[in-house]
Each structure stands twice: as structure tokens, then as C-alpha cells.
C-alpha positions in Angstrom: 170.3 175.2 241.0 168.3 175.0 237.4 167.5 171.5 236.2 166.0 170.7 232.7 164.5 167.7 231.8 165.0 167.4 227.7 162.5 165.6 225.6 159.6 165.7 223.7 157.1 164.9 227.3 156.9 160.9 226.9 156.6 158.4 229.2 160.3 158.3 229.8 160.5 162.1 229.8 158.0 162.1 232.8 159.4 159.5 234.9 162.9 161.1 234.4 160.9 164.7 235.9 159.4 162.0 238.6 163.0 161.0 239.9 164.0 164.3 239.5 161.8 165.4 242.0 161.8 162.4 244.6 166.2 162.9 244.4 165.6 166.6 245.0 163.2 165.4 248.1 165.4 163.1 249.5 168.0 165.4 249.5 166.1 168.3 251.2 167.4 170.2 248.4 165.4 172.8 246.1 165.7 173.3 242.4 163.7 174.8 239.9 163.1 172.0 237.2 161.8 172.8 233.5 160.9 170.7 231.0 162.3 171.9 227.5 160.1 170.1 224.5 161.7 172.7 221.9 163.8 170.5 219.6 166.1 173.4 218.3 166.9 174.0 222.1 167.3 170.7 222.6 169.9 170.4 219.6 171.4 173.5 221.3 172.8 171.0 224.0 174.2 168.5 221.2 171.4 166.0 222.4 170.2 163.7 220.0 168.5 161.0 222.2 165.9 162.4 224.6 165.1 161.8 227.5 168.4 163.9 228.8 169.0 165.8 232.4 170.7 169.3 232.4 172.3 170.4 235.6 173.1 174.2 235.7 173.3 174.1 232.2 175.9 171.1 231.7 174.5 167.9 229.9 175.0 165.0 232.6 172.8 162.0 230.9 171.4 161.4 227.3 169.1 158.6 226.1 168.3 157.1 229.6 166.1 157.5 232.8 168.3 157.6 235.4 167.2 156.3 239.5 166.6 159.2 241.7 169.7 157.7 243.3 171.5 158.7 240.7 170.3 162.0 240.1 170.7 162.5 243.6 174.3 161.6 243.6 174.9 163.8 240.6 173.2 167.0 242.2 175.3 166.3 245.0 178.1 166.5 242.9 177.1 169.8 241.6 
């Protein structure tokens, strides 16, 4: 599983990344978590508001910081 955090590296983006790691730990799942800060790549996903969460190349959240529970639910759905 490949999870991407799209954003500039702002506080919200860092929090989303932290929550993603917590979600994976709570599920006992492993995934590669990558931070994407290149605006051309972010725009390539059709994302205009960050932070955004992408799981296996599918945009699942845009413009908000999901809780670890919300992320865990998304990961389980993949």
C-alpha cells in the first residue's frame, strides 16, 4: 500500500502525516507513506486545496486533516 500526503509541509500536512502513521500502527498495517510537496504533482491529482490524502493513487481526502480513526477506516476499505 502506498499512501501519499499532498501539501506544502505546513502544520496541517504534518498533522495528517502523524495521524496516518497512528492509524497504520493501530491497525497493525504497514504502508509506504510519502510526502509530496511538488505543486505540479499535487495539481496532477486535481487537488487545489491541501492537505490531501492519496491511497494507492486514489484521492480520498482534500482540504482537511483527518483523524487517525477516519484514516484507519479508509485504509481498511482499500
